N, C-alpha and C positions, 0 to 999 in steps of 0.2 A: 083409430077416434083421434083427436084432435084434442089435450085436454090442455088448459090456458097455462100451463106450465111448459108446454114444446111450444105453445103460438107466444110467446112470451120470447124462447129461447131462438124463437125462426128470426123476430121479428129483429132485435137483439144483431147475427148472425149479418141479415141485408144491410142494416143500420150503421155496422162497423165496416161491410165491403163498400159499403157509395162512400164512406167518410175516406177511407183508404184508398176509390179510384182521385177521388176529388184531390188528397194530397199529393199522389200521380200527378196529376193535372197540373198541379200546381208548382212543382218539381222541391219537394222537400223532402230528405232522404228519412229515413225509419228515425233516423237520430234528433230530427229539429223536430224541436216540441212547435205545435200549430194551435191556433185558437181557432175553434168551429163557428162559424158565421151561420146563427139557424136563422131562417125563415120563420114566417106565420106557422105557417100549413105544417110545421115539422117541429115545434115549438111540446109540445104535450107529451109527444113520442122519445124525444131527446131528454127532455128531464125526466122522463119513468125507466130511462136508459144510463141516463150519466154517466154513474158510478165506473159501472162496467166499460161501456165504452169511451170515457176520453181513459181510461188504462191500455185497452183496445188497438188505438188509435194516440198515444203520446199526445191526449190534446192540455195544453194548459189550462184551459178557460173555455169560453161561449159567450157569443154576443149577437145584441140581435141584429138584423138585417132583410134587405129586401128576396137576396139570394141563398140559397143555400149552401154556403163556401167555406172554404176551410184559407188562413194566410197566416206567415210565418210570425210567431212568439217573439 
């Protein structure tokens, strides 16, 4: 059985992995602070997991944009 807590944990893991891939594609080093560009379809899930995501992916902030992406802070 998948509990709501396990589902939330899985969503966070998937989101962190996606953001880490975006950081890698952008050429960011692990020490580099980044800003997450949040598309409308990802807005709800990002806001739900923001604190954990920001810590795990070294994010300095977020902004709205057309595509889900990262840029150097």
